[in-house]
C-alpha positions in Angstrom: -5.2 7.6 -8.4 -2.0 5.2 -8.1 1.4 5.8 -6.8 4.0 6.8 -9.2 7.2 5.1 -9.5 9.5 7.5 -8.3 8.1 10.4 -6.0 10.9 12.1 -4.7 9.7 15.2 -6.4 7.3 15.4 -3.3 7.2 16.1 0.4 7.4 12.7 2.3 7.9 10.6 -0.8 7.0 7.1 -0.2 8.3 5.5 -3.6 11.7 5.5 -4.5 13.5 3.5 -7.2 13.9 0.1 -5.8 12.1 0.9 -2.2 9.2 1.7 -0.8 8.9 3.4 2.3 6.0 1.5 4.1 5.5 3.3 7.5 6.7 6.0 9.6 6.3 7.7 13.0 3.8 4.7 14.4 2.6 6.1 17.4 1.7 3.1 19.4 0.3 3.9 22.6 1.2 2.2 26.0 -1.8 0.8 27.7 0.1 0.5 30.4 1.8 4.0 31.1 -0.6 6.2 28.8 2.2 7.6 26.8 3.7 5.8 23.7 5.3 2.4 23.5 8.5 4.0 22.2 8.9 5.9 25.5 9.7 3.0 27.3 13.1 2.7 25.6 14.1 6.6 24.9 17.1 7.8 26.5 14.9 9.7 29.0 13.8 6.3 29.8 17.3 4.7 30.3 18.0 8.2 32.8 15.0 7.4 34.9 16.0 3.6 35.0 19.5 4.7 36.2 17.9 6.9 39.0 15.6 4.3 40.2 18.7 1.8 40.6 20.6 4.5 42.3 17.5 5.0 44.8 17.1 1.6 45.7 19.7 -0.8 44.4 23.0 0.7 44.7 26.2 -1.4 46.3 28.3 -0.4 48.9 27.4 2.0 51.8 26.2 5.0 49.8 25.2 6.4 46.1 28.9 6.5 44.3 27.1 9.1 42.3 26.9 11.2 45.5 24.0 13.9 45.8 24.4 14.8 41.9 20.5 14.6 40.1 20.7 11.6 37.4 19.7 14.3 34.9 23.1 16.1 35.4 25.3 13.5 35.2 27.1 14.0 31.7 27.0 11.0 29.2 30.6 11.0 29.3 30.9 10.9 32.5 28.5 7.9 32.4 30.5 6.0 29.8 33.9 6.9 31.6 32.3 4.7 34.5 32.4 1.7 32.3 36.0 1.8 31.7 38.0 1.7 34.9 35.8 3.9 37.2 34.4 3.1 40.4 33.2 -0.3 40.6 29.9 0.4 42.6 29.1 3.2 40.0 29.9 0.7 37.2 27.6 -1.7 39.1 24.2 0.8 38.9 25.3 1.6 35.2 25.3 -2.1 33.9 22.4 -2.8 36.0 20.3 0.1 34.3 21.9 -0.8 30.9 20.3 -4.3 31.5 16.8 -2.7 32.3 16.6 -0.7 29.4 17.7 -3.3 27.0 15.0 -5.5 28.3 12.7 -2.8 27.4 14.0 -2.3 24.2 13.8 -5.7 23.0 10.0 -5.2 24.4 9.4 -2.1 22.4 10.7 -4.0 19.1 8.3 -7.1 19.9 5.7 -4.7 19.8 6.7 -2.8 16.6 7.1 -6.3 14.9 3.6 -7.4 15.8 2.2 -4.4 13.6 1.1 -4.9 10.0 3.8 -2.4 8.8 6.4 -3.8 10.1 5.2 -7.5 9.6 8.5 -9.7 7.7 11.0 -7.2 9.2 14.2 -8.7 9.3 16.8 -6.2 10.1 16.5 -3.0 12.6 18.8 0.0 12.1 19.2 1.4 15.9 20.2 5.3 15.6 19.6 8.7 17.3 21.8 10.1 19.9 21.7 7.2 22.5 23.9 4.8 20.5 26.2 7.0 19.7 27.9 6.3 23.5 28.9 3.6 25.1 26.0 3.1 27.2 23.8 3.2 24.3 25.5 0.8 22.3 25.9 -1.8 25.1 22.1 -1.8 25.5 21.5 -2.3 21.9 23.7 -4.9 21.8 22.1 -6.8 24.7 18.8 -5.9 23.6 20.2 -7.5 20.2 21.1 -11.4 22.4 17.5 -10.9 24.3 16.1 -10.9 20.8 18.1 -13.9 19.4 17.5 -15.8 22.6 13.7 -15.4 22.3 14.1 -16.2 18.5 12.6 -13.1 17.2 13.8 -13.4 14.0 15.2 -9.8 13.6 18.9 -8.5 13.8 20.0 -5.2 15.3 22.5 -2.7 13.7 24.1 0.4 14.6 24.4 2.9 12.3 27.5 3.2 10.1 27.7 6.8 9.8 27.8 9.3 12.7 24.6 9.9 13.5 25.0 13.6 13.0 25.9 12.9 9.5 23.2 10.3 9.0 20.3 12.5 9.4 21.9 14.6 6.3 23.1 11.6 4.1 19.7 10.0 4.3 19.2 12.5 1.6 20.9 11.3 -1.0 18.3 8.3 -2.0 15.6 10.7 -1.7 17.1 13.8 -3.5 15.5 14.3 -7.4 17.5 12.4 -9.7 18.1 15.8 -11.5 19.5 17.1 -8.7 21.9 14.1 -8.0 23.9 15.2 -10.8 25.4 18.0 -9.5 28.3 17.8 -7.1 26.5 18.7 -3.7 23.1 19.7 -2.2 22.5 21.2 0.9 20.6 19.1 3.9 19.0 19.7 7.2 18.5 17.6 10.4 16.2 19.5 12.8 15.7 18.2 16.4 14.6 18.8 19.7 17.5 20.5 20.9 20.1 20.9 17.9 19.6 22.0 14.3 22.0 20.6 11.9 23.0 21.9 8.3 25.4 20.6 6.1 26.6 20.2 2.4 26.2 16.5 1.2 28.2 14.9 -1.8 26.3 12.3 -3.3 29.4 10.8 -5.1 27.4 8.6 -7.3 30.1 8.3 -10.1 32.1 6.6 -7.3 29.3 4.4 -6.0 25.8 4.6 -7.6 24.2 3.2 -4.6 25.3 6.1 -2.7 27.5 4.0 -0.3 30.6 6.9 -1.1 28.2 9.7 0.2 29.8 12.2 2.4 29.4 15.2 4.2 31.5 17.7 2.7 30.7 20.8 5.4 28.3 20.8 8.5 27.2 23.5 11.3 25.2 22.8 14.0 23.0 25.3 16.1 21.9 24.0 19.9 18.6 25.8 19.9 17.6 24.3 22.9 19.9 26.8 24.9 18.8 29.8 22.9 14.8 28.9 23.2 13.8 31.0 20.0 10.7 31.2 18.6 9.7 29.5 15.3 10.3 32.5 13.2 13.5 32.9 14.6 14.2 29.4 14.3 13.7 29.6 10.6 15.7 32.7 10.3 18.8 31.2 12.2 18.2 28.1 10.0 18.4 29.9 6.9 21.1 32.1 7.7 23.4 28.5 8.1 22.0 27.3 5.0 23.1 30.8 3.4 26.5 30.6 5.0 26.9 26.9 3.5 26.1 28.2 -0.2 28.6 31.1 0.0 31.2 28.1 0.9 30.3 25.9 -1.6 30.6 28.5 -4.1 33.9 29.5 -2.8 35.1 25.7 -3.0 34.0 26.0 -6.4 31.3 23.4 -6.0 28.7 22.7 -8.5 25.6 23.3 -5.7 22.3 21.8 -6.8 19.0 23.8 -5.9 17.7 21.6 -3.6 17.5 21.6 0.4 16.4 18.2 2.1 14.9 19.2 5.3 14.5 16.3 7.9 12.0 16.8 10.9 10.3 15.0 13.9 6.6 13.9 13.1 4.3 13.0 10.6 5.0 14.9 7.0 2.0 15.4 4.5 2.8 15.5 1.0 1.7 19.2 1.0 4.8 19.5 3.4 2.4 20.4 6.6 3.9 18.5 10.1 0.5 16.9 11.0 1.7 15.6 14.2 4.8 15.1 16.6 6.7 18.3 16.6 5.9 19.1 20.1 9.8 19.4 20.5 10.1 21.9 18.2 10.6 25.6 19.2 7.2 27.1 18.4 4.0 25.7 16.5 5.2 23.8 13.9 1.5 21.9 13.0 -0.1 25.0 12.4 -2.7 24.5 9.5 -1.1 28.0 8.1 2.7 26.9 8.3 4.9 25.4 6.0 8.6 25.1 7.0 9.4 24.6 3.1 8.1 28.0 2.4 9.4 29.5 5.4 13.0 28.7 4.7 12.9 29.3 0.7 11.7 32.7 1.3 15.1 33.6 3.2 17.5 31.5 1.1 19.6 33.0 -1.2 19.4 31.8 -4.9 21.9 28.9 -6.0 23.5 29.3 -9.4 20.5 31.8 -10.1 17.8 29.5 -9.2 15.6 29.6 -6.2 16.1 26.3 -3.9 13.6 23.3 -4.2 13.1 22.4 -0.6 11.6 18.8 0.5 10.5 17.6 3.8 10.3 14.3 5.3 10.3 12.5 8.4 14.1 12.3 10.2 13.8 8.9 11.4 13.1 8.0 7.6 16.3 9.8 6.9 18.5 8.7 9.2 17.4 4.8 8.1 18.0 5.7 4.5 21.6 6.7 5.0 22.0 2.7 5.5 20.4 1.5 2.6 23.3 0.7 0.7 24.0 -1.9 3.6 20.2 -3.2 3.2 20.2 -4.2 -0.7 20.0 -8.0 0.5 17.2 -7.9 3.3 13.4 -7.2 2.0 12.2 -5.6 4.7 13.6 -3.8 6.8 13.3 -0.9 9.7 14.7 1.9 11.6 14.5 3.0 15.1 16.0 6.5 16.6 16.5 6.7 20.4 16.3 10.2 21.6 14.1 12.5 23.7 11.5 9.9 22.1 11.9 7.1 19.7 11.6 7.6 16.2 10.8 4.3 13.6 10.3 3.5 9.9 10.1 0.6 8.1 10.9 0.1 4.3 10.8 -2.6 1.3 13.5 -3.4 -1.0 12.1 -3.8 -4.3 13.7 -5.8 -6.8 12.2 -4.5 -9.9 
């Protein structure tokens, strides 16, 4: 059956007005490592590269980070080394950045070689890693390496804060009738945190969604509490119900809609087919639907039951940059975090 022109009313929509979502969550196998290609350039990979440099390539008479395990060194501590820290420590971090940038450039070339990414000319780099100085430098260096190699692709960082991008990307995904309200609810589920927010599309200010904003946001670091799946659903619904009450207090005309971004391959019926292994419990079970579990726990909005829709988290984060991509026919997103999320898009002229 032919796709409809606009399928935003279902989970994992692939066709929006003026845009097609061509692919997401491509699982490219690494023939050398046995895992996935994206793992070569993940945030964890950077830590491994820094650890390797510490063990074999530090300058001076001793490791400038002492006996602290690499995984225990804070992100801010690593960033501060680059702005006036110990020169030997700075050398290690810069060397690891160069190693990671080379890996990232290689991973990008692998994606560009896939049919789903053929013709991609611009890639948005998101996720938690580029939000730090270290990650941003790696992306800039990878962009330079790709330019020197004449790969024909530009890299750009998220314009929004990464925590907001996973919520704002629901603006083009929300059904048209929901966008006529003052705001709607969105959720960004990750392997470490779950974020919920009130998103104001502000389409009256700019109809391309570039003025959209997150009015209120709450966050739960579920990795610390190690909940089971039902506890995660109950806690997420409680966060959303708190935001529903907050919107009512503020006098916001809240749409009865919740957009949920999560890792993995989402089917049109809302099932998560694979890729949710970092989430608490079995989210890929045949009888489990995130939308149903949340909907059963949510308060009514304006007297109506909320419509809950799911999509892949990389797709949603990439869509937060859609207003900047109108002049690019084919573009993609890579999100660097625990793993490497990915999606590709085509801008349509009609």
